[in-house]
N, C-alpha and C positions, 0 to 999 in steps of 0.2 A: 057339632062336628062340622057340619057343612058349612055354617056361618063362619066358623073359625078359620076355615080354609080360605075365606075371601077376606076375612078381618082377623089377622093374626093377633091384634092388640087384645082380643077377648081372652086368649090364653094367659098373658103374662099379668093383665089387669086383675084377674080373679085371685090370683095369690100375692098381690102387692102388699108390702109391708112398710112400716115406718122406717126400719133400717135401710130398705131397698131406696127410699126417698132420700135419706142423707146421703148415700153413696152417689145415687144419680145427680143430687144437687152438687156435690163437690165435683164430680166429673164435669158436670155442665159449666160450673165456674172456670175451669182450666180451659175448656174447649172454647167457650165464649171469648176469652182473652185472645186465644190463638185465632179465632175466626173473624175478629173485627178487622185487624190489619189485612188477613186474606181476602176478606170479602171486598174491601176497598181495591186491594191490588188486583184482584182477577177481573173486577169491573173495569179497571183501567186497561187490562189485558185484553178484554173483550170489546173494548172500543166504546163502552157505555158510560153514563155519568155514575159517580161512586155510590150514589144512594141505591142504584140498581143492584149493587152487589150485596148491599144490606137486605133489600127486599127478597132476593133469592136465598136468604138465611133465615127467614121466619116461617112463613107458611108452608114451604117444602118440608122442613123438619117436622111439623106436626103432621103433615099429610103421610109422611114416611113412617111415622111412630105408629099410625093407625093400620098401615097396610103392608109394611115391610116385615120380613120375617127374621132379620138379624137383630140381636139383642143390643149390639155395640156399634153398628156401623153409623157413621156420622156423615150425613149427606150436606151438599152445599156446592158453591162454584169450584171447580178444580181447575189447574193450570191448562190441561191439554184440551178439555172441552171448551174452555173459554178461548184458546187459540183458534179451534175448529169454528167457534160461532163469529169470531172476528172474520176469519178468511171467508166464511159463507156470506155473512151480511155485508161484508165490503164488496163482494163481486156484484151483488143486485142492487146495492144502495145508489150507485153512481154520484157518490158524494153529497147525498141529501140525508141530512141527519135526522130528519123524521122518518125517512123511509128506512134508514139504517136501524133506528129503535123498533119500528114496526117489523123489520126483518127479525130481528133477535127475538122478539115476542112470538112471532109466528113459528121460529124454529123451536122454541120452547114448548109451545103447544103441540106442534106437529110430533116432536120428540116424544112429548108425554102421551100422546093418543097412539102412537105406534107401539110404545112400550105396553100400554094396557092391553092393546089389541093382541100382542104377543103373548101376554101373561094368560089372557082368557083362552086363547087358542092353545097354550101349554107348549109354547115354542122355546122353552128355555135352553133347549139343546142346540139352538142356533148358535150360541156363543162359541161352540166348537168349530164353526166354520173358519174363525180367525185362529191361525196356528200360533204357537208361542212365539215362532220366529218372527212372523209378522208383527205381532204386538210388541215384542221387545225392540225391533227395529224402529218401529212406529214411535214408541215412547221415547227412545234414545234420540231420535231425530227431532222429535217435538221439543224435548228439552233444550237441544241446542238452538232450535229455531225460536223458542220462547226467549231465551236469554239473549240472543242476538237482537230480537225485535224490541228489547228494553234498554239497548244501550243508548238509543235516542234519548232517553230521560236521564240516564246517568251522565252522559256527554253534554246534554243541553243543546243539540243540534236537530234539524229535521231529518228523519229517515223514512224511506217509503219502500214497499214491496213486500210480497208474501213469500218469497224464498230467500234463502241464505245469499244467492248470488245477487239478487236484487238489492238486498239490504246492504251487503259489502259494497257494491257500486254507488249506491246512494251515500253511504257514510264516506267513502272515499272522496267525494266531491265536496264534503262538508267539514273535513278535519279542521280546516283553518278557523272555524267558527266554534270550536270547542269553548263552552263556558267553565272556566277554571273554578269558580267556587261550586258550581253543581257538581263537577267531577269530583272535587274534594269531599263534599258532602256525601255524594253516593259511594264513593270508595271507603270512606270511614264507616258508613252504615253496613257495607258488606262485610267488612272486616269484623265489625262488632257483632254482627248476625252469626257469622261463621263461628266466632269465639263463643257466643252464648250457646250455639247449638252443640259444640264440640268440649273444649276444655272447661267451660263454666259448668255444663251438665255433669261431667265426670266428677269435678270437683265438689259439687253439691251432693252428689251421690255418696261420697265418702264422708260427709259431715253427720253429726247427730240429728239432723233435721228429719222430721217425720218424712216418709216418702212422697206423700201428697204435696207437702209443702215444697220439697225439693223439685218436684216435677213442676209445680206451679211457677217457681222462680225461673226455672230453665226455659220454660215456654212463653215466660213473659218477655223475652228479648225483643220481639217485633213490637210489643206494645210500649216498651220503654223507648225502642228506636222512634217509634211515632210521636211520642209525647216530647222527647228531647229535641228532635228535628223541627217539629212544629213550633215549639218555643224559639227555636233558633231563627227560624224563618219569619215567624210573626213579630214577637217583641224583640227578637235579636236583629231584625232588619234584613235577613238575607233576601227575603222576597223583594224588598225595594231595590236590591243590587242585582236583580235578574234571575234569581232561583225561581223556577217554575213551580206553582203550587196548585193544589186542587181546586181552590176558589170556593165560592159559596156552595154549600150543600143543603139542599132543602130537608127540612125536618119534618116528622110526622110518619104515619103508618102509610102503607101502599093503599091507594084505592083500587078496587076491582076494576080491571080494564080489559079489553079485547082489541087487537089490531083490526084496522079496517079490511074486510076481505078483498084481496086483490088476487084475482085468479092467476095472474102472470107471476106475481111474487111467489104465492105458495107453490105453484108449479116448478119454478126454478129452485125451490128450497127442499123439495122432497128428498133428493139424494144426499144432501149434506145432513137433513133431519135423521134420515136412515143411518148414516154413518155415526152421527153423534149418539144415537140411540144405542147402537151395537157397541161402539167403543166404551161408552159410559157404562153399559151393563156389564161388559166384560171386566172392566177395572173394579167396578163395584163388587160383583159376585166374588171375584178372585180374593178380595180383601175380606168380604164377610166370611167366606168358607174358611180362611186362614184363621180369622179370630175365634169363629165358632168352634173350630177344632181344638182350640187350646182350653176350652171349658166343657169339651164333650158335648156341645150342642150341634145343631144342624140347622140349615137354612134351606128352603125351598126356592129354587131358581125361577119357578114361574110366580110364586108369590113376589120375589124379589123384582120381577118384571112390572107386577102391578104396583108395588110399593114405589118404585123409582118413577114409574108412569105418573102416578098419582102426585108425587113430589114435584115433577115437571109441569104438570097441568096446575098445580098450586102456585108455582114460580111463574108461569105464563099469566094467569089470571091476576097476579099482583104485580106485573109489569117486570118481573126479573128475568134471569137468563138460565140457560140449561144447567141442572145441577146433576150430580151423581155422588156416589160414595167416595170420599177422599182417604187416600191411603194414610197420610200423617195424622190428619184429624181422628181418624177412626182408630188409630194405634194409640194416640194419646187418651181418646176416651175410653178405650179399653184398659190402658195401664193406670188410668186415674181411678179405676174401679166402678164405672158404669155397669149396671146390672140389667136395666132394661131400656127400652126406647124412650121411656119418660124423660131421660138425660137430655135428649134431643128437643123435647118440648120446653124443658127449662133453659136450654141454650138458646131456643127461639124467643122466650120471654126475654132473656138478657139482651139479645140483639134488638128486640123491639124497644126496649128501654133506651138503648143507644140511639136508635132512630128517632125516638120521640124527644129526647132531651139533650143528645150531645153531638149532633151534627155540626152545630155552629163552631166546635172546636177544631173541625176538619178543614175549615177555609184555608188556614195557612200549612197544611200538611204538604211537604214537597213531593212532587211527582218522583224525584230520584229515590226517596225513602220507599215508595211503594214499588219502584222498579227493583230496588235492592232486594225488597222482600221477595219478590218473584224470583229473581235470579238464584238466591240462596235456596229457595224452595225447590226449583226444578234441577239444581245441581245433582240431587239424589235420583232423578230420573234418567240420568245419562250414564249408560253402561256400555261404554266402547269395548271393554274387554269381553263383553258377551260375542263380539264377532270373532274374536280370537277361539274362544271355546267352541263356538259353533262350527269354525273351520276345522278344528281338531275332531270334532265328533262326527259331524255330517256336513259334506260340501253342498248338498242340496238345501239344508237349513240355513247355512252360511249364505248361499245365493240368495235366498228369499229374503233373508234379513238386510243383507247389503242393498238389494234392489228397493226394498221399503225405505231404508235410511236415505239413499241417493234420491229416491223418488220424492220423498217429504221435503228434504232440503233444497232439491232442484226444480222441482215442479209444483210444490205446494201440498197442503195436508191431504185433501181428497185424492189426488192423483196419486200421491205416494201410497195411501192405503189401498187403493184400487190396484195399483202395479204390484204391491206386495200380495195381494190375495191372488190376483192372476198368475203371478210367478209361484206361488205355492201350490196352486192347484195344477199348473202345467208340470212342475217338477214331480209333483206325485204320480201324474199320469206317466210322465217319462219313466220314473223309477219302476212303477208297477208294471209297465209295459215290457220290461226287460226282467221277468222274474229269475230268481236264482234257482237252477235246476242242478241235482247232484245225482250221480250213478252211485248206488248203494251197494254195500257187501255187509256180510255178517260177522259181528265181533266174535272172535273165537271163544268158545265156552259159554256164550249167551244167546238169547233170542232177540238180540238188539241188532239194528243195521245202522251203519254210518257211511259218510262220504268217503269213497274210495281214495280221494285226495288228501284227506286229513287223517285217516286212521289205517292202521294195518288190520285188513279184513279179508275175508275169504269170499270169493265172487263164484256165481253159478255159471258153468260153460253152457248151460241150457236157457237160463232166464236172464233178462237184462231188467234190473230194478231201477226205477227212476222216481225221484221225489221232487215235487214242484213246490216251492216255498212262497206261494201267493195264490190269492183267490183268482179264478179264472173269468175274465171279462173281455169286452170288445177290444180294449186296447192290447191286450197281450195274447188273445186267442190263437191268431194265426202263427205268431211267432212261436209260441209253445208247441203247437201242432208240427210245424216244420222241424223244430229242434229234436222233438222225440223221434219222429220219422227219421231223421238223418242219423241219429245214434243207433237205432235200430238197424238199419242198413248197413252200418260199419261194424257191426258185431257179429262176425261170421259164426254160424252154427247155433246162435241162439234163436230159438223158435218162439220164445214168449216174452212179452213185455208186461211187467207189472207196475202199474203207476199208483205210488203210494200217496194217499189223498189226506194224509193227516193234517197238512198246512193249508188245505183248501177249505175256506169257508163259504164260499159262494160260486156258483157257476151260472153265468147269464145266458141269454139266448144264443148269443154269438159264439160264446165258448162252447155251448152244447153242439152246435153245428161243426165246430172244428173238432170236437171229440168224436162225432159221427164220422167226419171225414177221415180222421185219423184211424178209426177202426176199420173203415173200408181200404185205406191205402195199405195198411199193415197186412189185412187179410189178403189183398191182391199180391203182396210179397211173400205170402206164407207163414206170416207171423201173428201170433194170437194176442190180442189185448186183454188183460186183466186189470181190476181195480183192488185196492186194499185199503183197509181202515178209513172208509168213507163216513164222514160226520152224518148224524142223524138228519139235520135240515137239508144237507146236500142230496142226501139219499131221498129225501121226501121230494125234492125238486126232480131228480132223474126219474122217480116213479110216476111222476105226472107226464112224462114224455115216453115215446117209444125206444128210447136208446137201450135201456137194458134188455129189451128184447132182441134187438140187433147185435148186441155185444157179442164178439165171438168166443170171448173168455167168461171167467166167472168173477164174482165180486167176493172177495175173502174179508173175514171179520178182522184178521190180523195179517201183517206182512210175513211173519214167521209161517202162519199157516199156508199162505200162498207158496212160499219157496218149498215147504215141506211136501206140499201136493204136487208141485211141479217138478221138483228136483230133490226128492228125499235123500238121496246119496250125499249130495253136497251139504245139506243141513245137519245129516248125521256126522259127517267129517267136522264140521264146525263146531258141533256141540261136544 
């Protein structure tokens, strides 16, 4: 049991059957066809040679199969992480290609190491520090930024910059140099991929083809685009007419490698590595949990940290780039019938065969084709209507999402994420620093109490009932103290204040001081403070202080009991 916690592969290998192998093999075939162009494309996005994308799709898949807890998650290069890698490596490389490659490998190793350490320390909960609004805004902005960064390959012009504004300014000065054939090739490829992803997939689903074959044909669109455009660029002569191609791609499997230790380089990369680790983990565990729930399985977030960490360490030592669980690949792997992580091992074997024997075929692969593949893939990431939905539901979430989107587009990936996190935390502090407080009255004919502004209730002339709908802590303690005191002073004739604590889950030291001050201030004004419905953990906290000994009133089990004791006439009237 203890060993399987660290090596989840033991559990599924013990019951592995022949029909599992058949299902995993078929899923691996489909995912391999999908992963080949994606690996090449995301290497282009990360700013590294195309074979690096293949390297990142071999050993990492094997490592995740051994240490990951999801049965169907497919790891490898993904668009968002590749963009973050390019942004981080570009900032420290200074135009030196060798230093750039060293930076990408260092990022991969650092990311893997951080993930493993987090897994060993059981820090899977840390993913909750990134709110949904920040993640949604980051992914949407990244999708836009990724698509914009690939326009240089579709247009055949040089473009530079890490932000949308920089890219736009760079493109504006180069519009006269647009290469017509490159633009035509890229546009046709984009339209073909959109057709294959949409109408073709729906049409195949309505045919009599077996589901696995229909899925295979639908997902083969990028492979077909790669083959056709490569033939057009090579034998067809488009490369000779100025269409940019990938160029010679070294064959063979990756040799174990480590970047030279450069203290300055590694120090400059720790924050990007931490962000890549966190973003990759959040994306991966979200996909893994969604797919696991469909088969009534479960994943262990701490095991996922170790699995993804091992995958990144494997990618780093094989000269790859950071990897994580990809949404589209994982869904395809799931729908294609993968039953165990051995499907990932089979996929790795397929990619290894391609790296060994088929890389010469990629020499005339147009960069516009890879850019089109990236653009079509990231279109699914862009969810601008999410801003509208957030605005309708929560202005605070909308603000955090908008700050993240604008930060990523206007200041870069790292600055945008950090701005979003800071905004989310600041907005949370602002919201909880102004807790909702309600004066309560008794619902006629019941023992329930509700807000006097929302319901027709009966109030006591002797007792002021207050409910605070928030835990009490340093940011709201003084405000809450003053608000309750002011209400008590403006309620003539009421000699008791009962604080209903059913919504209070925690009271910190600052709030305890405020409660003690409120108790004294009310006593000086001739008003007695009582508590009702105090939760067990909160009562445990209070009992560790001298507050209950100083309290001028009592602590009641229920609010009805408090009102019955302090003003039985009113409660009998309401009942």
